[in-house]
Structures are given as C-alpha cells and as structure tokens.
C-alpha positions in Angstrom: -26.3 -13.7 12.4 -24.4 -10.5 12.7 -20.9 -10.5 10.8 -18.1 -10.1 13.2 -15.7 -7.0 12.9 -12.6 -9.3 11.9 -14.2 -10.7 9.3 -15.9 -7.3 7.4 -12.7 -6.1 7.7 -11.2 -9.0 5.7 -13.4 -8.8 3.3 -13.3 -5.4 2.9 -9.6 -6.1 2.4 -10.5 -8.3 -0.1 -12.5 -6.3 -2.2 -10.9 -3.1 -1.9 -8.1 -4.7 -3.4 -10.2 -6.3 -6.2 -11.4 -2.7 -7.2 -8.0 -1.3 -8.0 -6.6 -0.7 -4.5 -3.1 -1.7 -3.3 -3.2 -3.8 -0.5 -1.9 -5.6 2.3 -4.2 -7.3 4.1 -1.3 -9.7 5.8 -0.1 -6.5 8.0 -0.9 -6.8 12.0 -3.6 -3.2 11.0 -4.1 -3.9 7.4 -4.4 -1.2 5.1 -5.2 0.0 1.6 -4.0 2.9 -0.1 -5.6 4.3 -3.7 -5.0 7.7 -4.7 -3.3 9.5 -2.2 -5.5 8.2 0.7 -4.6 5.2 2.7 -7.1 3.5 5.0 -6.5 1.7 8.4 -7.9 -1.6 9.3 -7.7 -1.0 13.2 -9.2 -3.9 15.6 -12.1 -2.0 16.0 -11.7 1.8 14.0 -10.9 2.6 10.3 -8.9 4.9 10.0 -7.7 7.4 6.4 -4.6 8.6 6.6 -4.4 9.4 10.9 -8.2 10.6 11.8 -10.7 7.7 13.2 -13.7 7.6 10.7 -16.1 6.9 13.4 -18.0 4.3 11.4 -19.2 0.3 11.7 -17.9 -2.0 9.0 -19.9 -4.8 10.3 -22.5 -5.5 7.6 -21.3 -2.2 5.5 -20.9 -2.9 2.0 -17.7 -1.3 -0.1 -19.0 0.5 -2.5 -20.5 2.5 1.6 -17.2 2.7 2.5 -15.4 4.2 -0.6 -18.3 7.1 -0.4 -18.0 7.9 3.4 -14.2 8.5 2.7 -14.7 10.3 0.1 -17.2 12.8 1.7 -15.1 12.2 5.0 -11.1 13.6 2.7 -13.4 16.7 0.2 -15.2 17.3 3.8 -11.5 17.5 5.9 -9.7 19.4 2.4 -12.4 22.3 2.2 -10.6 22.8 5.7 -7.6 23.3 4.6 -6.9 27.0 4.5 
C-alpha cells in the first residue's frame, strides 16, 4: 500500500527537523524553514514561500525534496531582475 499524503507530510516535516530545519508540525498547515526558505505543507500541496511546488510528496525522500526546493529557488531567483 502506498503512503498517504498526510503520512508523507508528517514524515517529511519530522525529517526536515532532524536535518536542521526549524519546523512547526503542530500547525493546521505544518511549516519548515531554513536559510530564508519557508515550506508550507497544505493538505494536498507543498508551497515554497507563496508558490506551489507542484510535486507529489507521497514516497518522496527528504533529500529529493530539499534538492527540488533548492533547484526551484535557484530558478526563481534567476528570473528576478
């Protein structure tokens, strides 16, 4: 059986905390923050600051999530004048 979104969200927030991210797992929308990056774990989506990441986190490992966040942030930064 595959992992539910809620289980993936709990797991990733916990693992991010173990990797030095400041986490707030008990909020209605759990959050994780590090180096100016802020992740919001909505019921069926993950947002980086105010933009959706458009990824399915079920079965995603924490290293892949952090890599994806870093790449997206770098691309978004390059678009800024």
